[in-house]
N, C-alpha and C positions, 0 to 999 in steps of 0.2 A: 668347714665344716656344709656338703650340703643340706638343704634343708628339702621342705613340698612335700612331695610324694616318696619322696624316698628313703628322708627320716621319720615317715606316717611308719611304712611297713617297718623300718630297725626296731622300731620304738615297738609297734605289737607284739613283734616277734622274742625280740627286748623280755615285754610284760608276764608274755607266756611263758617264757622260760625259766618265769620267775615262781612256780607255779610248784617244779621240781627239778631239781642241783645234784648233781655230784661232787666229789674234791675235785679243786680246779685242775687241768697236767700240765700251762701253763708257766713258762719258763719264767717269767715277772713273776706268777703268783708263789711258786712255790710249795704247791701245797701239797697237803702227802692223799694219797689214791684208792688207799682202804677206806677210807670213811665215809659213810655218804648218808645225806639228812635233806631233808623234803622243806622247802627255801619258804614257810607261809610261817607269818609269826611262832607257831604252836609250832609247827617240829623245828622250830631250830633253838627251842627253849633248853634243852640237856646240852648242846654246845653253849652259854653263856659261863657266864663269869656269876655271876645271879641271877637265878629263873627270876622273866619278867622285868625288868631294866635289861636298860645297854650299858655298861660302860667302859667309854670311851675318854683316853689317857694322853694326856700334852703334858712340857717343859714347860715351867719358869722365869721369869716371864715369859708370859705367850705373847710376841710381836707382831705391831703390822705389820703390813695387812693381813695379816692371818689373823691372825685374833683381830679385837679389836679393846680398846678399855684395858686388855689385865682380865679379862671376865670371857672362858670361852665357855659358858654354860647362855650369852646371851643370843649368841647364833649370827654374831655380827661379826665379820671378817672372814676372805675364805673358808678358810681351815674346818673353821666351826660349821661356816652354812653346810659345808659340802658333807661334814661327818651326820650333822640335821637331817637332810632331805638323803642322806643312806641308812638312817634310821627310819626313817618315814614309810619306804621302799622296801623293807622293809619287816613294819605292823609299828611300830611303837611312834608312841606319842610326844611329844619335843618334853611333857614333863616328865618321863620317862629313862628319858637320858642324861648317866652319871657323869659328873668328871671326873678322874684323879690324876694325881699329881705323878709323872716318867721323866727322871732326867733321863735327858735326850740319851747318855752315850748308855746308859744302864736297858735304853728300851730292847738293843737287839741284844744285848748278850744272852746266851743260852738260859734256858730251864722256863717252869713255871711264868705267870705275869697272874696281874692281881687289873687282868683291863681285859676287854673282847678286842676292840683293836686301841692303837697307836695313833695318831697321826701327828705332826711335829716337822714336817719336812724330812720326811726322811727317805734316802734317795735306796733305787733295788740294787743290790752289788748280789756278785756269787755267792763273793764270802756273806754277805751278811746272811743270806738264803740259806745259807747252814746252815744255823741256830733256830732262823723263825725262819716267820711264812709273808710271806709279802701281799697282797691285792694289786691286780691288774693298775696302773695309772690310774691318777685320780690328776694330775700335773705332770706335763713336761718341762724341763728345769735346763736350763744353763744360767754359769754362772758368770759374776762377774766383778770389776775391782774398782776395790773403796783406796781413797789416797784423802792424804791432806792439800786442802790449796793452798799453790806457790809449793808442793813437789814436781823435781824434774822430773817424774815419773810423768803429770801431768800433762805433756808431750811432745814425753822421749815415751814412744811404751811402743819399738818393732818389736819383733823376734827374741830381738837378739841384743837389747837394750832390756825386756822387763826381765831377764836372767838375770843384772847386775843389781838390785835391791833387792829389800831383805826384809823378809815376809813373815806373818805369824797367820797361825789358824787354830781354829777347837781339834781336840783334837778326837779322831777319829770320825772327822769330817770327810765325804767328798772331794768339800775347796780346796781341804789341804793335800785331799792324795793328787789334787788336779795341780796344782801347785808344784809336783812334785814332780807328776809325772809330764802336765804335759808346759806349764812355763821354765821347771828343771833349772830354778836359779846358782847359781858361784855357791851362796849361802843357804846352809841349812836353815830351812825355816822355823822361826821357833812359835814350840806349840803351845795351847793354855785350855785348860779346862771350857771355859763358858766363854761365850763368842759376845758379854760385856765388858771380859778382861781382854781380849781383843781388841774391842772396841779403846780402852781404855790404854790397849798397849798402841795403839796408833797415837792418841791423844798424847805423850809423853814423848814421843819419837824412838819409842825404844822397838817398833819395827816402822817402813818404810808403806804399806798396804798389809789386804789381807783381800781373801775372795772367800764369796757369797755368794750366796741366789741373788738371782737381778731382782726380786720386790725386796728381798726386806735388801742388798746393796741396796738403793733408790731409797728405802727409808730411814737409814742410819746415818746416811750420807744428809738426807736434809732432814731429817724433824731431831735426828740420837747424835749426834756425834758434828759440836758446833765447828764451822771452818772443813769438814769434811767432803771430796765428793767424790762420784761415781763415774769411774774415766770412759766407762761403756763396758760390755758382755764381750761372754768369747762366744763364737762357733759351738750350736750344743752339738753333745756329743753324745744325744741321744741315751738321755741321762733323765730320771721320772723318779718323782715321791708315790710310790706308795703309801697301804695301810697298812700297820704291823700287828703283826696275830702273833699265839702261842705256835711254835712249830707243829704243825700238822693239824692248825683247829681245821672242825671242817666248817666253821662259821665264812672260810674265806669263798666258797662257790658261793655263796648266796649274794655276797655283796661282791663277788665277781658281777653277778647278777644285774645286782643294784647300779652299780657301778657303770653296765653297759647301758642300762636304761633314761641313766639320766646324763649319759653320752649323746644316747638317740631321738632325743625328746627338747635337747641342749639345754640342759639343764648346769650341765657345767660348762658351756660355752658364753651363758646368760653371769654365773655366777665373775667366774673369770674376768669383762669384761666390767661387769662391778667393782671388784674390789682389786683387781689385776690392770684394768686397761690399761693405766698411765704408766705403765711401767714394761709393755714389750711395745714401745715407736726405741727405744734404744739403738746408738749406734755401735756396731758390732767391728773390735781386734780382737786383731792373730795373734793365739800364746806362742 
């Protein structure tokens, strides 16, 4: 990101635009164009799940490096820090941010939500956006391959060789979709309810590999699964994480302005370096 005069000017524009905004019409946001709110603390109250507080949801357990110590409320870890930075842009104090539990697979189901937004490494997809609304990107995603040390896949992972292994992944994830659409293994991947179960399946040799976003893959291989190894990451497929809202919630427009301001002033870049920096220099392999 270019800093200096350009960044300062962009920050000023983004900050000024927070004063008033309508619902976003960008494809990544998927927002309604019929509702408009004023992007001030007072102006967003009627769009909140509970007035006077920002209700933020995530899954359990809350994995590092996105969260720390399985405690979203401590403000540590990339996604926790982003949530509090967005809240501050919207005029909330840290004490006004309340955390709720929402299983990953339930987050993008149709219907009203018991939160203002969910932050849980949820990738925007057109299919999901038919049922919920996404913010613009707060993190651009790459997928990575996790295996057990000593597995043939550690050294034999050409595109043709990758097709020959047995994979597993969490139901409903873009990682599972990536295995099917990009790797295209000859054996149908096994599907599990949670990433914890996927990790267990790898350890017990029910599967030979799984795919997940690069920071999570690196963390799981280094700290969660004894004997595991992250082989490398795949080239970017223009995937990104967005904050997830009830379909058509006009609050997304104000959150997009907040994300723009945090991008322009370098906050998101700084948080990525702080929490995700060690995960950004990883070898790339081709599916």
